[in-house]
RODO-2510 file (C-alpha; in nm, 4 decimals, decimal comma):
residues 351
     n   res          X          Y          Z
     1     m    10,9159     8,9941     3,3342
     2     k    10,6539     8,8558     3,5556
     3     a    10,7055     8,7539     3,9116
     4     k    10,5844     8,4212     3,8519
     5     d    10,8445     8,3428     3,6428
     6     l    11,0807     8,4003     3,9325
     7     l    10,8755     8,1843     4,1476
     8     d    10,9030     7,8944     3,8796
     9     a    11,2862     7,9282     3,9060
    10     i    11,2984     7,8591     4,2605
    11     g    11,1560     7,5227     4,2677
    12     n    11,1441     7,2576     4,5589
    13     i    10,8674     7,4543     4,7428
    14     a    10,6478     7,2161     4,9785
    15     d    10,2892     7,3536     5,0326
    16     r    10,1264     7,3020     5,3520
    17     h     9,7825     7,1481     5,3626
    18     i     9,5040     7,1527     5,5820
    19     e     9,4432     6,7665     5,7034
    20     g     9,1101     6,6995     5,8324
    21     s     8,9133     6,3733     5,9260
    22     a     8,5254     6,3312     5,8995
    23     p     8,3965     6,2147     6,2254
    24     g     8,3282     5,8351     6,2243
    25     r     7,9653     5,6928     6,2370
    26     d     7,8422     5,4662     6,5155
    27     a     7,7233     5,1299     6,3747
    28     p     7,3428     5,1116     6,3950
    29     g     7,1745     4,9556     6,7063
    30     k     6,8351     4,9194     6,8412
    31     r     6,6282     5,2304     6,8465
    32     k     6,4229     5,3603     7,1274
    33     v     6,0793     5,5361     7,0437
    34     v     6,1091     5,9006     7,1700
    35     g     5,8256     6,1302     7,2022
    36     p     5,8072     6,4682     7,0293
    37     k     5,8759     6,6847     7,3333
    38     r     6,1849     6,4902     7,4424
    39     r     6,2840     6,4696     7,0629
    40     l     6,2797     6,8627     7,0635
    41     v     6,5034     6,8869     7,3327
    42     r     6,7468     6,6338     7,2033
    43     y     6,7497     6,8267     6,8776
    44     a     6,8026     7,1434     7,0597
    45     a     7,0966     6,9990     7,2390
    46     i     7,2313     6,8844     6,9145
    47     a     7,2072     7,1999     6,7602
    48     a     7,3809     7,3916     7,0157
    49     c     7,6592     7,1284     7,0177
    50     a     7,6681     7,1685     6,6076
    51     a     7,6922     7,5421     6,6603
    52     g     7,9679     7,5248     6,9170
    53     f     8,1647     7,2690     6,6821
    54     i     8,1250     7,4912     6,3668
    55     f     8,2417     7,8125     6,5677
    56     a     8,5357     7,5999     6,7003
    57     v     8,6448     7,4809     6,3504
    58     t     8,5842     7,8163     6,1830
    59     a     8,8196     7,9726     6,4518
    60     l     9,0616     7,6849     6,3948
    61     a     9,0496     7,7158     6,0085
    62     a     9,0656     8,0882     6,0423
    63     n     9,3819     8,0650     6,2540
    64     h     9,5432     7,7959     5,9944
    65     i     9,4736     8,0309     5,7032
    66     q     9,6220     8,3261     5,8806
    67     n     9,9549     8,1236     5,9498
    68     s     9,9576     7,9664     5,5855
    69     i     9,9556     8,3347     5,4535
    70     s    10,2646     8,4367     5,6567
    71     h    10,4417     8,1264     5,6471
    72     f    10,6068     7,9391     5,3483
    73     y    10,8497     7,6415     5,3191
    74     l    11,1620     7,5956     5,1257
    75     r    11,3574     7,2964     5,1371
    76     y    11,6403     7,3105     4,9090
    77     l    11,7607     7,5751     4,6771
    78     s    11,9715     7,3734     4,4182
    79     p    12,2490     7,5314     4,2113
    80     g    12,0681     7,4576     3,8862
    81     e    11,7649     7,6631     4,0351
    82     m    11,9896     7,9667     4,1124
    83     a    12,1553     7,9522     3,7919
    84     i    11,8308     7,9872     3,6267
    85     a    11,7452     8,2805     3,8568
    86     d    12,0892     8,4345     3,7712
    87     s    12,0565     8,3813     3,3963
    88     m    11,7109     8,5556     3,4036
    89     a    11,8740     8,8717     3,5967
    90     e    12,1503     8,8861     3,3142
    91     q    11,8566     8,8926     3,0570
    92     y    11,6426     9,1575     3,2416
    93     g    11,8635     9,3041     3,4912
    94     a    11,7638     9,3696     3,8756
    95     d    11,4077     9,4605     3,7633
    96     v    11,3124     9,1030     3,7584
    97     y    11,3788     9,0940     4,1466
    98     f    11,1957     9,4350     4,1858
    99     d    10,8938     9,2851     3,9953
   100     g    10,9473     8,9844     4,2612
   101     l    10,9018     9,2258     4,5627
   102     k    10,5625     9,3333     4,4099
   103     s    10,4358     8,9805     4,3962
   104     d    10,1828     8,8378     4,6530
   105     d    10,3809     8,5118     4,6766
   106     l    10,5654     8,5221     5,0192
   107     r    10,8364     8,2883     4,8718
   108     t    10,9012     8,5165     4,5652
   109     q    10,9312     8,8188     4,7971
   110     y    11,1863     8,6349     5,0186
   111     f    11,4007     8,5385     4,7010
   112     a    11,4030     8,8699     4,5510
   113     i    11,4874     9,0270     4,9023
   114     n    11,8072     8,8409     4,9375
   115     k    11,8980     8,8219     4,5621
   116     l    11,9090     9,2266     4,5889
   117     v    12,1763     9,2267     4,8369
   118     e    12,4071     9,0766     4,5471
   119     y    12,3518     9,4248     4,3890
   120     y    12,5736     9,6034     4,6575
   121     n    12,8040     9,7324     4,4490
   122     d    12,5716     9,9097     4,2184
   123     e    12,5046    10,2517     4,3892
   124     e    12,1806    10,3089     4,1876
   125     v    12,0377     9,9710     4,2278
   126     r    12,1301     9,9452     4,5890
   127     a    11,9406    10,2957     4,7012
   128     k    11,6703    10,1779     4,4842
   129     a    11,6723     9,8401     4,6713
   130     i    11,6795     9,9805     5,0255
   131     d    11,3509    10,1980     4,9377
   132     a    11,1769     9,8919     4,8168
   133     i    11,2705     9,6455     5,0947
   134     t    11,2137     9,8600     5,3858
   135     p    10,8526     9,8090     5,3799
   136     f    10,8796     9,4490     5,4368
   137     l    11,0183     9,5190     5,8015
   138     t    10,6588     9,5480     5,8871
   139     s    10,5286     9,2021     5,6992
   140     e    10,3219     8,9741     5,8682
   141     s    10,5746     8,6817     5,7978
   142     e    10,8711     8,6508     6,0370
   143     q    11,0582     8,4926     5,7789
   144     i    11,0292     8,8095     5,5193
   145     t    11,1025     9,0610     5,8272
   146     d    11,4042     8,8786     5,9157
   147     a    11,5371     8,8496     5,5515
   148     a    11,4463     9,2171     5,5093
   149     a    11,6364     9,3248     5,8463
   150     f    11,9326     9,1306     5,7255
   151     a    11,9280     9,2631     5,3702
   152     l    11,8937     9,6371     5,4871
   153     s    12,1805     9,5729     5,7241
   154     v    12,4036     9,4881     5,4508
   155     l    12,2705     9,7365     5,1847
   156     t    12,2640    10,0423     5,4214
   157     q    12,6079     9,9428     5,5251
   158     t    12,5243     9,9456     5,9072
   159     f    12,6486     9,5838     5,9197
   160     d    12,4795     9,5460     6,2778
   161     d    12,3510     9,1828     6,2212
   162     p    12,5440     8,9298     6,4452
   163     r    12,5260     8,6924     6,1202
   164     i    12,7764     8,9467     5,9655
   165     i    13,1375     8,8440     6,0779
   166     r    13,4048     9,1128     6,0575
   167     l    13,7628     8,9581     6,0007
   168     a    14,0866     9,0912     6,1438
   169     d    14,1657     9,2813     5,7775
   170     d    13,8159     9,4756     5,8403
   171     s    13,6705     9,2622     5,5683
   172     l    13,2934     9,1237     5,6245
   173     i    13,1839     8,7620     5,5649
   174     f    12,8195     8,6416     5,5221
   175     a    12,5639     8,4265     5,3918
   176     l    12,2326     8,4963     5,2198
   177     f    11,9011     8,3034     5,2535
   178     n    11,9899     8,2735     5,6071
   179     n    11,7877     7,9712     5,7929
   180     y    11,5701     7,9322     5,4734
   181     s    11,5281     7,5509     5,5118
   182     d    11,4906     7,3491     5,8419
   183     y    11,8231     7,2226     5,7780
   184     g    12,0125     7,5594     5,7872
   185     t    12,1453     7,8638     5,5582
   186     y    12,2244     7,8634     5,1705
   187     n    12,5964     7,7248     5,1059
   188     q    12,7450     8,0599     4,9530
   189     l    12,9635     8,2797     5,1247
   190     w    12,9888     8,6557     5,0343
   191     r    13,2699     8,8974     5,1318
   192     i    13,2861     9,2571     5,1558
   193     k    13,6579     9,3817     5,1062
   194     d    13,7557     9,7456     5,0496
   195     g    13,4013     9,8385     4,9893
   196     e    13,3350     9,5761     4,7201
   197     l    13,1079     9,2733     4,7247
   198     s    13,2325     8,9612     4,5939
   199     d    13,1363     8,6037     4,5846
   200     y    13,3945     8,4319     4,8030
   201     m    13,2841     8,0816     4,7884
   202     k    13,0124     7,8314     4,7000
   203     f    13,0037     7,4950     4,8893
   204     a    12,9734     7,1943     4,6648
   205     e    12,7383     6,9018     4,7367
   206     p    12,6815     6,7249     4,9652
   207     q    12,7786     7,0481     5,1770
   208     m    12,4485     7,1776     5,1125
   209     y    12,3589     7,3983     5,3865
   210     i    12,5459     7,6285     5,6282
   211     r    12,4864     7,5376     6,0040
   212     y    12,7058     7,7962     6,1772
   213     m    13,0246     7,9987     6,1438
   214     v    13,2672     8,0724     6,4207
   215     p    13,5455     8,3044     6,3602
   216     s    13,8978     8,2289     6,5612
   217     p    13,9599     8,4814     6,8773
   218     d    14,1829     8,7191     6,6579
   219     a    13,9497     8,6877     6,3489
   220     k    14,1906     8,5508     6,1006
   221     l    14,0467     8,2156     6,0536
   222     l    13,6668     8,1192     6,0342
   223     a    13,5315     7,7640     6,0896
   224     v    13,2124     7,6701     5,8973
   225     y    12,9963     7,3768     5,9564
   226     a    12,8188     7,2931     5,6656
   227     i    12,5685     6,9916     5,6449
   228     s    12,3515     6,7680     5,4074
   229     n    12,0441     6,6016     5,5513
   230     r    12,2758     6,3133     5,6209
   231     s    12,6264     6,4290     5,7220
   232     g    12,8090     6,7118     5,8833
   233     y    13,1319     6,8943     5,7606
   234     i    13,4014     7,1505     5,9177
   235     v    13,6459     7,3459     5,6954
   236     i    13,8477     7,6303     5,8372
   237     h    13,8792     7,9358     5,6172
   238     d    14,2147     8,1491     5,6183
   239     l    14,0434     8,4553     5,4332
   240     i    14,3530     8,6649     5,5221
   241     d    14,6202     8,4639     5,3482
   242     g    14,3654     8,2729     5,0982
   243     y    14,3838     7,9005     5,2262
   244     i    14,1443     7,6350     5,3424
   245     s    14,1898     7,3227     5,5560
   246     a    14,0992     6,9923     5,4556
   247     e    13,7667     6,8701     5,5630
   248     l    13,7850     6,7814     5,9311
   249     v    13,4977     6,5785     6,0390
   250     d    13,5915     6,2861     5,7689
   251     s    13,9499     6,3470     5,8344
   252     a    13,8936     6,2779     6,2209
   253     r    13,6762     5,9615     6,0988
   254     n    13,9490     5,8134     5,9013
   255     l    14,2077     5,9031     6,1569
   256     i    14,0571     5,7292     6,4449
   257     a    13,9442     5,4236     6,2457
   258     k    14,3120     5,3862     6,1179
   259     d    14,4266     5,4212     6,4794
   260     m    14,1889     5,1471     6,5630
   261     g    14,3211     4,9126     6,2776
   262     y    14,0281     4,9550     6,0375
   263     s    13,9982     5,1210     5,6780
   264     l    13,6513     5,2804     5,6218
   265     r    13,4719     5,2611     5,2656
   266     q    13,4474     5,5830     5,1018
   267     r    13,0878     5,6532     4,9424
   268     p    13,0749     5,8083     4,5936
   269     d    12,8449     6,0917     4,7119
   270     f    13,0739     6,1764     4,9767
   271     e    12,8322     6,1548     5,2624
   272     n    12,9711     6,0314     5,5962
   273     y    12,6883     6,0056     5,8100
   274     s    12,8531     6,1792     6,0858
   275     s    12,7783     6,4712     6,2499
   276     l    12,8948     6,7321     6,5328
   277     e    12,8108     6,6285     6,8873
   278     e    12,7059     6,8764     7,1275
   279     i    12,9472     6,9344     7,4199
   280     d    12,8052     7,1095     7,7329
   281     r    13,1144     7,3018     7,8239
   282     y    13,1090     7,4892     7,4895
   283     p    12,9608     7,8244     7,5312
   284     f    12,6742     7,9345     7,2768
   285     v    12,8354     8,1546     7,0250
   286     i    12,5858     8,1769     6,6836
   287     d    12,3620     7,8793     6,6187
   288     w    12,2522     7,9182     6,2494
   289     s    11,9980     7,6428     6,2697
   290     v    11,6302     7,7596     6,2154
   291     d    11,4961     7,7193     6,5946
   292     g    11,8296     7,8626     6,7409
   293     a    11,8595     7,5780     6,9929
   294     g    12,1243     7,3455     7,0983
   295     e    12,4570     7,3919     7,2447
   296     q    12,7504     7,5103     7,0298
   297     s    12,9404     7,1960     6,8798
   298     m    13,2865     7,3530     6,8258
   299     l    13,5152     7,6129     7,0036
   300     w    13,8177     7,7845     6,9357
   301     v    14,0894     7,6647     7,1992
   302     d    14,3280     7,9422     7,0714
   303     n    14,3910     8,1372     6,7724
   304     d    14,4965     7,8416     6,5857
   305     t    14,3427     7,5462     6,7257
   306     l    13,9707     7,4404     6,6915
   307     e    13,8017     7,1792     6,9063
   308     f    13,4748     6,9936     6,8254
   309     g    13,2546     6,7064     6,9411
   310     a    13,1687     6,4621     6,6759
   311     a    12,9795     6,1373     6,6328
   312     l    13,1543     5,9447     6,3703
   313     t    13,0327     5,6528     6,1788
   314     g    13,1600     5,4529     5,9018
   315     d    13,1570     5,1044     5,6879
   316     i    13,4641     4,9009     5,7524
   317     m    13,6615     4,7755     5,4654
   318     g    13,6150     4,3726     5,4713
   319     n    13,3066     4,3576     5,6862
   320     k    12,9822     4,2404     5,5312
   321     e    12,7869     4,4652     5,7705
   322     y    12,7180     4,8294     5,7245
   323     g    12,7089     5,0976     5,9719
   324     d    12,9663     4,8861     6,1927
   325     f    13,1809     5,1852     6,2811
   326     f    13,0509     5,4137     6,5543
   327     v    13,2816     5,6520     6,7654
   328     t    13,1895     5,9753     6,9533
   329     a    13,5009     6,1696     7,0296
   330     t    13,6406     6,5086     7,1182
   331     v    13,8864     6,6265     6,8525
   332     r    14,1314     6,9051     6,8285
   333     y    14,2880     7,0564     6,5020
   334     d    14,5769     7,3030     6,4895
   335     y    14,5477     7,4752     6,1621
   336     r    14,8955     7,6119     6,1337
   337     q    15,0617     7,2768     6,2416
   338     m    14,7985     7,0830     6,0303
   339     k    14,7757     6,8639     6,3526
   340     m    14,4767     6,6640     6,4538
   341     e    14,4279     6,5079     6,8001
   342     y    14,1374     6,3330     6,9553
   343     s    14,0062     6,1822     7,2699
   344     i    13,7511     5,8736     7,2400
   345     i    13,4189     5,9299     7,4448
   346     s    13,2470     5,6017     7,3353
   347     d    13,2481     5,3691     7,0644
   348     a    13,0084     5,0720     6,9653
   349     p    13,1499     4,7219     6,9458
   350     i    13,2598     4,6054     6,5978
   351     t    13,0619     4,3368     6,4407
***
């Protein structure tokens, strides 16, 4: 099994290219005759400038190349591509990922590191994976070192990474491929309970990335904010009793529109073009975004009630215009009572 085959299965990889431009040429004008001595001085000056320019460009290119070999970009890991990788692993076993670690391609290494965590329940493979992944802690790529550190936190059973959430029943919940895209983390949750790793949930499109997760104060509920490149979605997970809430962003959007006397059109792709709104008073918990910037946009008020700020948009049924509904609001949802309340911050005029 060649590492290239694993790389081919990943897909949707955008390479970074060096952008350059040639210096423009001035339009020809009248020439002035210059003597040999002055010509020599001029050429010497030009040569010095050229040498300085070449040195600067060389240094810039070297720096860019260094950044290129320590950086890579993955935009979206689709379910189909992941299924291909899983099929390859079923055929060749974990060796397909150990071969991937030997690749010179950073993307293949990154993919293999994350997938080896899925072999947590196999003691032999887990021990081998720990030895194989540990050298990547000193990689020149921050993406690789972060992936290796997270994988080892799970595989060595230290569970000291803050992105691993411990629940009230002492089970652990986490995602893999953390911040692999500038949109967020891969949209699959894993759970370790009673020492066994299992696939807890895979979110369906358009909930393609996990932005962040916030457990309730008693750690019995988990609020997950997932996004596409257009919309945001919140679902509360009751992992203790095995239930989930309705999707809350769209629920708030339709509730507020109904109270205002409007019905919103539903898109067939379930994109809502709405998102969480940053609320200054919310404390920063764990932002799963790539840059780690921004205020937290949702907060547990108590063990059962989640509050979040939202920018809600939609197309009103019967109107010819699109995007004619826009409201920013603070929303509270009581999971146990299944009750939603809201306070409108601002709304756009209806045309």
